C-alpha positions as a Python dict, from the first residue, in 0.01 Angstrom:
ca = {
    (1, 'M'): (0, 0, 0),
    (2, 'T'): (203, -30, 319),
    (3, 'K'): (341, 286, 473),
    (4, 'E'): (712, 285, 540),
    (5, 'I'): (824, 288, 904),
    (6, 'K'): (1148, 466, 991),
    (7, 'L'): (1318, 497, 1327),
    (8, 'Y'): (1566, 783, 1357),
    (9, 'G'): (1805, 743, 1647),
    (10, 'T'): (2149, 624, 1753),
    (11, 'E'): (2292, 291, 1862),
    (12, 'R'): (2403, 441, 2196),
    (13, 'C'): (2057, 584, 2279),
    (14, 'H'): (1864, 355, 2513),
    (15, 'K'): (1529, 491, 2387),
    (16, 'S'): (1629, 417, 2026),
    (17, 'Q'): (1712, 61, 2136),
    (18, 'Y'): (1378, 38, 2315),
    (19, 'Y'): (1188, 129, 1996),
    (20, 'K'): (1394, -117, 1789),
    (21, 'T'): (1295, -396, 2029),
    (22, 'F'): (934, -274, 2038),
    (23, 'L'): (904, -275, 1658),
    (24, 'D'): (1079, -613, 1634),
    (25, 'H'): (824, -762, 1876),
    (26, 'Q'): (543, -621, 1662),
    (27, 'G'): (688, -818, 1370),
    (28, 'L'): (701, -509, 1151),
    (29, 'E'): (961, -415, 894),
    (30, 'Y'): (1123, -79, 956),
    (31, 'K'): (1438, 112, 872),
    (32, 'F'): (1670, 214, 1154),
    (33, 'L'): (1845, 535, 1055),
    (34, 'D'): (2147, 608, 1276),
    (35, 'V'): (2184, 986, 1269),
    (36, 'E'): (2534, 977, 1424),
    (37, 'I'): (2682, 749, 1162),
    (38, 'N'): (2509, 884, 849),
    (39, 'S'): (2489, 1259, 788),
    (40, 'N'): (2217, 1207, 524),
    (41, 'Y'): (1994, 1047, 789),
    (42, 'A'): (2073, 1334, 1025),
    (43, 'E'): (1972, 1587, 758),
    (44, 'E'): (1655, 1391, 683),
    (45, 'L'): (1563, 1404, 1053),
    (46, 'R'): (1645, 1777, 1080),
    (47, 'S'): (1415, 1845, 784),
    (48, 'L'): (1120, 1701, 979),
    (49, 'Y'): (1139, 1975, 1244),
    (50, 'E'): (1114, 2352, 1213),
    (51, 'N'): (1392, 2399, 1470),
    (52, 'R'): (1616, 2166, 1259),
    (53, 'R'): (1732, 1982, 1570),
    (54, 'L'): (1822, 1616, 1587),
    (55, 'N'): (1512, 1522, 1785),
    (56, 'F'): (1561, 1152, 1835),
    (57, 'P'): (1423, 904, 1874),
    (58, 'T'): (1162, 987, 1612),
    (59, 'V'): (942, 728, 1445),
    (60, 'T'): (778, 806, 1113),
    (61, 'I'): (494, 600, 969),
    (62, 'G'): (442, 729, 620),
    (63, 'K'): (403, 1105, 673),
    (64, 'K'): (307, 1074, 1044),
    (65, 'K'): (588, 1184, 1277),
    (66, 'L'): (608, 1064, 1639),
    (67, 'R'): (880, 1198, 1866),
    (68, 'N'): (954, 969, 2159),
    (69, 'P'): (598, 827, 2156),
    (70, 'S'): (436, 631, 2437),
    (71, 'D'): (369, 263, 2369),
    (72, 'N'): (-4, 335, 2338),
    (73, 'E'): (46, 620, 2093),
    (74, 'L'): (281, 414, 1879),
    (75, 'L'): (48, 113, 1885),
    (76, 'K'): (-245, 334, 1781),
    (77, 'W'): (-63, 440, 1464),
    (78, 'L'): (78, 94, 1395),
    (79, 'K'): (-271, -61, 1412),
    (80, 'K'): (-375, 168, 1127),
    (81, 'L'): (-127, -21, 909),
    (82, 'R'): (-302, -356, 954),
}
């Protein structure tokens, strides 16, 4: 069973755009959840953090949460999917 990948961010955030490009180049399917446009996505992101802040970009791989990860850290978790 493949774990779902989600990217929480905004279209105007350069780091969110970086992760979109990064995931595209990995050839992986993911959901981009724009927390400025959709309040449900914003609430979903807030629920991941005790402080309830919109900490984006955040990548989730299944239940694993990565806030603004380095390339190496993100690759480490993505390799576990293959």
